C-alpha positions as a Markdown table, in Angstrom:
| # | Residue | x | y | z |
|---|---|---|---|---|
| 1 | Unk | -16.3 | 2.7 | -20.2 |
| 2 | Unk | -17.8 | -0.3 | -20.3 |
| 3 | Unk | -17.3 | -1.6 | -23.4 |
| 4 | Unk | -13.3 | -1.1 | -22.8 |
| 5 | Unk | -13.4 | -3.3 | -18.9 |
| 6 | Unk | -15.2 | -6.1 | -21.7 |
| 7 | Unk | -12.5 | -5.6 | -24.1 |
| 8 | Unk | -9.4 | -6.1 | -21.7 |
| 9 | Unk | -11.6 | -9.0 | -20.0 |
| 10 | Unk | -11.8 | -10.6 | -23.3 |
| 11 | Unk | -8.1 | -10.2 | -24.1 |
| 12 | Unk | -6.8 | -11.5 | -20.5 |
| 13 | Unk | -9.6 | -13.9 | -21.3 |
| 14 | Unk | -8.0 | -15.2 | -24.6 |
| 15 | Unk | -4.5 | -14.7 | -23.6 |
| 16 | Unk | -5.3 | -17.3 | -20.3 |
| 17 | Unk | -6.9 | -19.6 | -23.0 |
| 18 | Unk | -3.9 | -19.4 | -25.2 |
| 19 | Unk | -1.5 | -20.5 | -22.4 |
| 20 | Unk | -3.2 | -23.4 | -21.7 |
| 21 | Unk | -3.9 | -24.8 | -24.6 |
| 22 | Unk | -0.4 | -24.6 | -25.8 |
| 23 | Unk | 0.1 | -26.1 | -22.5 |
| 24 | Unk | -2.0 | -28.8 | -23.0 |
| 25 | Unk | -1.3 | -29.8 | -26.5 |
| 26 | Unk | 2.4 | -29.2 | -26.3 |
| 27 | Unk | 2.4 | -32.0 | -23.6 |
| 28 | Unk | 5.7 | -33.9 | -23.0 |
| 29 | Unk | 7.4 | -32.5 | -26.0 |
| 30 | Unk | 7.7 | -29.1 | -24.5 |
| 31 | Unk | 8.3 | -30.3 | -21.0 |
| 32 | Unk | 11.0 | -33.3 | -22.0 |
| 33 | Unk | 13.7 | -30.6 | -20.7 |
| 34 | Unk | 14.0 | -33.3 | -18.0 |
| 35 | Unk | 17.3 | -31.4 | -17.5 |
| 36 | Unk | 16.1 | -28.0 | -17.0 |
| 37 | Unk | 13.3 | -29.4 | -14.8 |
| 38 | Unk | 15.9 | -31.1 | -12.7 |
| 39 | Unk | 18.6 | -28.5 | -12.2 |
| 40 | Unk | 15.5 | -26.2 | -11.0 |
| 41 | Unk | 14.2 | -28.6 | -8.8 |
| 42 | Unk | 17.8 | -29.1 | -7.2 |
| 43 | Unk | 18.1 | -25.1 | -6.7 |
| 44 | Unk | 15.0 | -24.7 | -5.2 |
| 45 | Unk | 15.5 | -27.5 | -2.8 |
| 46 | Unk | 18.8 | -26.5 | -1.9 |
| 47 | Unk | 17.4 | -22.6 | -1.3 |
| 48 | Unk | 14.1 | -24.2 | 0.6 |
| 49 | Unk | 16.8 | -26.3 | 3.1 |
| 50 | Unk | 19.1 | -23.3 | 3.4 |
| 51 | Unk | 16.3 | -21.2 | 4.9 |
| 52 | Unk | 14.4 | -24.0 | 7.0 |
| 53 | Unk | 16.0 | -26.6 | 8.2 |
| 54 | Unk | 12.9 | -28.2 | 9.5 |
| 55 | Unk | 11.8 | -29.0 | 6.2 |
| 56 | Unk | 15.5 | -30.4 | 5.2 |
| 57 | Unk | 15.2 | -32.6 | 8.3 |
| 58 | Unk | 11.7 | -33.3 | 7.6 |
| 59 | Unk | 12.5 | -34.3 | 3.9 |
| 60 | Unk | 14.8 | -37.2 | 5.5 |
| 61 | Unk | 11.9 | -39.2 | 6.6 |
| 62 | Unk | 10.0 | -38.8 | 3.0 |
| 63 | Unk | 9.5 | -41.7 | 0.6 |
| 64 | Unk | 9.7 | -39.9 | -1.9 |
| 65 | Unk | 9.3 | -35.9 | -3.2 |
| 66 | Unk | 7.6 | -34.4 | -6.0 |
| 67 | Unk | 8.9 | -31.1 | -7.0 |
| 68 | Unk | 7.5 | -28.0 | -8.8 |
| 69 | Unk | 10.4 | -25.5 | -8.6 |
| 70 | Unk | 8.1 | -22.9 | -10.8 |
| 71 | Unk | 4.0 | -22.4 | -10.8 |
| 72 | Unk | 3.3 | -19.5 | -12.7 |
| 73 | Unk | -0.5 | -18.5 | -11.9 |
| 74 | Unk | -1.9 | -15.2 | -13.4 |
| 75 | Unk | -5.8 | -14.5 | -13.9 |
| 76 | Unk | -8.1 | -12.0 | -14.4 |
| 77 | Unk | -11.8 | -13.1 | -13.1 |
| 78 | Unk | -11.0 | -16.3 | -15.0 |
| 79 | Unk | -7.4 | -17.9 | -13.8 |
| 80 | Unk | -5.3 | -20.7 | -14.1 |
| 81 | Unk | -2.2 | -22.1 | -12.8 |
| 82 | Unk | 0.4 | -24.0 | -14.6 |
| 83 | Unk | 4.4 | -25.8 | -13.5 |
| 84 | Unk | 6.8 | -29.0 | -14.7 |
| 85 | Unk | 8.0 | -31.4 | -11.4 |
| 86 | Unk | 10.0 | -34.1 | -10.8 |
| 87 | Unk | 9.2 | -37.3 | -8.5 |
| 88 | Unk | 12.3 | -38.1 | -7.0 |
| 89 | Unk | 13.0 | -41.3 | -4.8 |
| 90 | Unk | 15.7 | -41.2 | -3.2 |
| 91 | Unk | 18.2 | -38.8 | -5.4 |
| 92 | Unk | 17.0 | -40.4 | -8.6 |
| 93 | Unk | 13.8 | -39.4 | -10.8 |
| 94 | Unk | 11.4 | -41.8 | -11.1 |
| 95 | Unk | 8.7 | -39.4 | -13.6 |
| 96 | Unk | 8.2 | -35.8 | -14.5 |
| 97 | Unk | 4.4 | -34.1 | -14.2 |
| 98 | Unk | 2.6 | -31.1 | -14.4 |
| 99 | Unk | 0.4 | -29.4 | -12.1 |
| 100 | Unk | -2.3 | -27.7 | -13.8 |
| 101 | Unk | -5.5 | -25.9 | -12.4 |
| 102 | Unk | -8.1 | -23.3 | -13.5 |
| 103 | Unk | -10.2 | -21.1 | -11.1 |
| 104 | Unk | -13.2 | -19.0 | -11.2 |
| 105 | Unk | -14.0 | -16.1 | -9.0 |
| 106 | Unk | -12.5 | -13.1 | -7.9 |
| 107 | Unk | -8.9 | -12.7 | -8.7 |
| 108 | Unk | -6.5 | -10.7 | -10.4 |
| 109 | Unk | -3.0 | -10.6 | -10.8 |
| 110 | Unk | 0.6 | -12.8 | -11.3 |
| 111 | Unk | 2.3 | -15.1 | -9.1 |
| 112 | Unk | 4.7 | -17.7 | -9.7 |
| 113 | Unk | 5.6 | -20.2 | -6.6 |
| 114 | Unk | 6.9 | -23.3 | -6.0 |
| 115 | Unk | 6.2 | -26.3 | -3.6 |
| 116 | Unk | 7.2 | -29.7 | -2.8 |
| 117 | Unk | 5.0 | -32.4 | -1.9 |
| 118 | Unk | 6.5 | -35.0 | 0.4 |
| 119 | Unk | 5.1 | -38.7 | 0.4 |
| 120 | Unk | 5.8 | -40.0 | 3.8 |
| 121 | Unk | 4.3 | -43.5 | 3.3 |
| 122 | Unk | 4.6 | -45.8 | 0.8 |
| 123 | Unk | 1.1 | -46.1 | 0.2 |
| 124 | Unk | 0.8 | -42.5 | 0.1 |
| 125 | Unk | 3.4 | -42.7 | -2.9 |
| 126 | Unk | 1.8 | -46.1 | -4.1 |
| 127 | Unk | -1.4 | -44.0 | -4.6 |
| 128 | Unk | -0.1 | -41.0 | -6.1 |
| 129 | Unk | 1.8 | -43.0 | -8.8 |
| 130 | Unk | -1.4 | -45.6 | -9.5 |
| 131 | Unk | -3.5 | -42.6 | -11.1 |
| 132 | Unk | -3.3 | -41.3 | -14.3 |
| 133 | Unk | -4.3 | -37.8 | -13.1 |
| 134 | Unk | -3.5 | -37.2 | -9.4 |
| 135 | Unk | -6.3 | -34.5 | -8.0 |
| 136 | Unk | -5.1 | -32.5 | -5.0 |
| 137 | Unk | -7.6 | -33.3 | -2.2 |
| 138 | Unk | -9.4 | -35.8 | -4.6 |
| 139 | Unk | -7.3 | -38.2 | -4.6 |
| 140 | Unk | -5.1 | -37.6 | -1.6 |
| 141 | Unk | -5.3 | -35.3 | 1.1 |
| 142 | Unk | -2.2 | -33.5 | 1.4 |
| 143 | Unk | -1.5 | -31.0 | 4.8 |
| 144 | Unk | -0.2 | -27.8 | 2.9 |
| 145 | Unk | 2.2 | -25.2 | 5.2 |
| 146 | Unk | 3.9 | -22.2 | 3.7 |
| 147 | Unk | 7.7 | -22.3 | 4.4 |
| 148 | Unk | 8.1 | -19.0 | 5.3 |
| 149 | Unk | 5.7 | -19.6 | 8.3 |
| 150 | Unk | 7.1 | -23.2 | 9.1 |
| 151 | Unk | 10.7 | -21.9 | 10.7 |
| 152 | Unk | 10.0 | -23.4 | 13.9 |
| 153 | Unk | 7.7 | -26.5 | 12.8 |
| 154 | Unk | 8.0 | -29.2 | 14.9 |
| 155 | Unk | 8.5 | -32.4 | 12.5 |
| 156 | Unk | 7.7 | -34.9 | 14.8 |
| 157 | Unk | 4.1 | -33.4 | 15.4 |
| 158 | Unk | 3.2 | -33.4 | 11.9 |
| 159 | Unk | 1.3 | -36.8 | 10.9 |
| 160 | Unk | 0.2 | -36.6 | 7.5 |
| 161 | Unk | 1.1 | -39.4 | 4.9 |
| 162 | Unk | 1.2 | -36.6 | 2.3 |
| 163 | Unk | 2.6 | -33.1 | 3.2 |
| 164 | Unk | 3.3 | -30.1 | 0.5 |
| 165 | Unk | 5.5 | -26.9 | 1.8 |
| 166 | Unk | 5.0 | -23.9 | -0.3 |
| 167 | Unk | 7.6 | -21.6 | -1.2 |
| 168 | Unk | 9.5 | -19.0 | -3.5 |
| 169 | Unk | 6.2 | -16.9 | -3.7 |
| 170 | Unk | 6.6 | -13.8 | -5.6 |
| 171 | Unk | 3.9 | -11.6 | -7.8 |
| 172 | Unk | 1.0 | -10.0 | -6.5 |
| 173 | Unk | -2.3 | -11.8 | -6.6 |
| 174 | Unk | -5.4 | -11.2 | -5.0 |
| 175 | Unk | -8.1 | -13.8 | -4.9 |
| 176 | Unk | -10.7 | -16.0 | -3.1 |
| 177 | Unk | -11.5 | -18.5 | -6.1 |
| 178 | Unk | -12.7 | -22.2 | -6.3 |
| 179 | Unk | -10.2 | -24.5 | -8.0 |
| 180 | Unk | -8.9 | -27.9 | -8.1 |
| 181 | Unk | -5.1 | -29.0 | -9.6 |
| 182 | Unk | -4.7 | -32.0 | -11.5 |
| 183 | Unk | -1.1 | -33.4 | -11.5 |
| 184 | Unk | -0.3 | -35.8 | -14.4 |
| 185 | Unk | 2.4 | -37.8 | -15.5 |
| 186 | Unk | 4.4 | -36.2 | -18.6 |
| 187 | Unk | 5.3 | -39.4 | -20.2 |
| 188 | Unk | 1.9 | -41.1 | -20.3 |
């Protein structure tokens, strides 16, 4: 029985490593389908705003929006997540980005979700854009909230320079992990 568990764990680990190797080596060539990223970002924002008017209202005050419409997360002991997104200033795309993280700890499952980071001040946006690789929680503090839990959020009470909204969670991921997400520009 131990041999079977080791083989299953080894296969899962190998699959995760392969998934991240493909994503890291393909770089901007794979993610350069900017039209697809834009279409998914538009659809995600439309759905998010329709389901949560307070988020739509809050976004009107943002200097810029970093939209990751779909992030794929998987793990079995060792895990990770990856997704491509777009930075919008006004209605214009200002760059395309990838978020990537690896995690270790007790975890098992597969999940997809999206998030949008709202830069509420020019200083916060400039700080993000000045980094070659922006590490969440290290290079800037982001106040994350779940869109499903924010239906009645008083947008005047949120005083963070950078606000993250998680949306469209699906799948099942049981975890208690330590992880760090890094966001990098795809065309650098």
